[in-house]
Backbone bond lengths (Angstrom), bond angles and torsions (degrees), N, CA, C in turn:
res aa  C-N    CA-C-N  psi(-1)  N-CA   C-N-CA  omega(-1)  CA-C   N-CA-C  phi
1 X - - - 1.452 - - 1.527 111.12 -
2 X 1.323 116.70 -37.70 1.460 120.58 -178.26 1.529 110.66 -63.80
3 X 1.342 116.77 -37.54 1.470 120.23 178.46 1.526 110.23 -65.79
4 X 1.342 116.32 -37.30 1.465 120.27 178.99 1.531 110.20 -64.38
5 X 1.337 116.80 -40.62 1.463 120.72 177.79 1.526 110.84 -65.31
6 X 1.337 116.19 -41.31 1.455 119.99 179.34 1.523 109.88 -64.41
7 X 1.316 117.55 -40.00 1.464 121.85 178.71 1.525 110.10 -63.91
8 X 1.328 117.48 -41.54 1.464 120.87 178.96 1.523 110.46 -64.44
9 X 1.311 117.61 -43.57 1.469 120.72 177.74 1.527 111.06 -60.37
10 X 1.326 115.97 -41.32 1.463 121.11 178.47 1.532 110.46 -62.41
11 X 1.322 116.44 -44.74 1.458 120.57 178.44 1.526 111.51 -63.44
12 X 1.324 116.92 -40.56 1.460 120.61 179.30 1.526 110.47 -63.57
13 X 1.316 116.93 -42.24 1.461 120.76 178.04 1.527 110.36 -59.40
14 X 1.331 116.83 -45.18 1.462 120.56 178.53 1.525 110.94 -64.74
15 X 1.336 116.32 -42.65 1.465 120.55 -179.04 1.524 111.13 -62.31
16 X 1.318 117.28 -40.86 1.462 120.90 179.77 1.522 111.91 -65.27
17 X 1.335 116.11 -22.32 1.465 121.06 177.75 1.521 111.88 -90.29
18 X 1.344 116.80 5.18 1.457 119.95 175.80 1.519 116.17 100.52
19 X 1.329 118.24 8.72 1.464 121.63 179.72 1.535 109.32 -78.41
20 X 1.318 116.03 103.07 1.467 121.22 -176.38 1.529 112.11 -66.63
21 X 1.333 117.26 -32.37 1.464 119.97 177.00 1.528 110.81 -63.75
22 X 1.316 117.10 -37.42 1.465 121.05 178.33 1.531 110.12 -64.75
23 X 1.325 116.86 -40.94 1.474 120.67 177.33 1.523 109.56 -60.46
24 X 1.328 116.88 -45.95 1.463 120.66 179.89 1.528 111.70 -62.10
25 X 1.315 117.28 -39.27 1.461 120.79 178.79 1.529 111.07 -64.99
26 X 1.317 116.63 -40.88 1.470 120.22 178.34 1.518 110.06 -64.10
27 X 1.321 116.60 -49.56 1.465 120.53 -179.89 1.523 109.63 -58.21
28 X 1.324 117.24 -42.79 1.465 121.30 179.82 1.529 111.34 -59.07
29 X 1.331 117.17 -39.21 1.468 121.17 179.01 1.528 111.92 -62.17
30 X 1.315 116.31 -30.33 1.459 120.31 -175.58 1.526 114.12 -98.72
31 X 1.328 118.14 2.60 1.468 121.12 -178.45 1.534 112.66 -55.75
32 X 1.340 120.29 -44.69 1.473 118.31 178.96 1.541 112.75 -57.53
33 X 1.326 116.83 -42.31 1.471 120.25 178.90 1.519 110.95 -68.81
34 X 1.320 116.76 -37.52 1.465 121.13 178.99 1.522 109.91 -62.53
35 X 1.319 116.51 -45.45 1.462 120.09 179.61 1.530 111.11 -62.40
36 X 1.314 115.79 -45.45 1.464 121.12 -178.88 1.529 111.16 -61.23
37 X 1.312 116.48 -51.27 1.463 119.82 -176.77 1.525 111.96 -74.51
38 X 1.327 116.09 -30.49 1.462 119.58 176.22 1.522 111.78 -61.68
39 X 1.338 116.44 -41.25 1.478 120.08 176.50 1.525 110.44 -64.29
40 X 1.316 116.50 -40.75 1.472 120.41 -179.35 1.523 111.91 -65.43
41 X 1.317 116.41 -33.20 1.458 120.02 -178.08 1.526 110.92 -69.83
42 X 1.328 117.03 -28.40 1.447 121.49 168.75 1.523 118.10 75.72
43 X 1.309 118.86 21.98 1.459 118.98 173.50 1.520 108.34 -134.23
44 X 1.318 116.20 155.73 1.462 122.32 -170.45 1.520 114.75 -58.78
45 X 1.290 117.71 -40.56 1.463 121.24 -174.77 1.525 113.28 -86.42
46 X 1.313 118.43 4.37 1.464 121.41 -176.55 1.530 111.70 -57.84
47 X 1.316 116.48 -43.66 1.465 120.99 -179.51 1.536 109.99 -57.70
48 X 1.317 116.71 -50.78 1.468 121.07 179.96 1.527 111.24 -64.00
49 X 1.326 116.82 -40.74 1.463 120.47 179.25 1.530 111.19 -61.69
50 X 1.321 117.08 -39.18 1.467 120.58 179.65 1.531 111.23 -69.17
51 X 1.318 117.53 -38.22 1.462 120.56 176.77 1.534 109.59 -63.24
52 X 1.308 116.71 -44.07 1.474 121.07 178.05 1.526 109.73 -61.77
53 X 1.321 116.83 -40.91 1.466 121.01 179.05 1.525 110.21 -60.46
54 X 1.340 117.28 -42.77 1.467 120.86 179.42 1.529 110.40 -62.59
55 X 1.313 117.20 -46.33 1.467 121.00 -179.51 1.529 110.37 -60.98
56 X 1.319 117.57 -42.29 1.475 120.83 177.26 1.523 111.28 -66.38
57 X 1.324 116.97 -39.17 1.472 120.76 179.72 1.522 111.18 -63.42
58 X 1.322 117.02 -35.74 1.467 121.08 177.78 1.526 109.49 -57.89
59 X 1.320 116.75 -45.95 1.464 120.63 -177.36 1.526 112.62 -68.94
60 X 1.325 117.27 -26.43 1.466 121.29 -178.14 1.528 112.79 -92.17
61 X 1.311 117.77 -10.94 1.468 121.92 -175.27 1.521 111.71 -63.66
62 X 1.296 115.87 130.75 1.455 123.32 173.04 1.528 106.98 -129.20
63 X 1.329 117.66 119.58 1.467 119.24 -178.19 1.524 111.88 -64.70
64 X 1.303 114.73 147.59 1.468 121.34 177.26 1.522 107.24 -88.87
65 X 1.312 116.22 132.25 1.464 119.35 175.40 1.507 108.75 -76.23
66 X 1.309 115.79 121.53 1.459 121.46 178.55 1.526 108.57 -99.51
67 X 1.311 115.48 89.18 1.448 119.75 179.80 1.510 110.15 -77.97
68 X 1.294 114.83 143.36 1.452 120.73 173.55 1.528 107.64 -64.69
69 X 1.319 116.88 143.08 1.466 121.41 -177.89 1.532 110.85 -54.18
70 X 1.328 117.49 -41.34 1.460 121.17 -179.26 1.529 111.28 -66.54
71 X 1.327 117.10 -36.44 1.452 120.16 177.29 1.524 110.30 -63.37
72 X 1.324 116.43 -41.24 1.460 120.83 178.73 1.518 111.08 -63.04
73 X 1.326 117.36 -42.91 1.457 121.25 -179.54 1.530 110.83 -65.74
74 X 1.329 117.61 -32.78 1.464 121.00 179.22 1.519 111.35 -69.13
75 X 1.308 117.46 -24.01 1.462 121.19 -179.78 1.524 112.57 -81.99
76 X 1.311 117.77 -15.37 1.471 121.61 -176.12 1.497 112.11 -74.40
């Protein structure tokens, strides 16, 4: 699972720099969830709206710094 998260972060970094293939790969990863939630939303444009939401989320994504607990204590 950790490798999958690292791969997604890598793709997001590339996508934010304008790599259209990276955007397509990210969207492709989320297609099953898009289809599922699009049906639940119950309107025709839900699928497209969710894809647009993903593309916008990519541009807004900022990774969280995961500091080691000891590193945090050293800063105090």
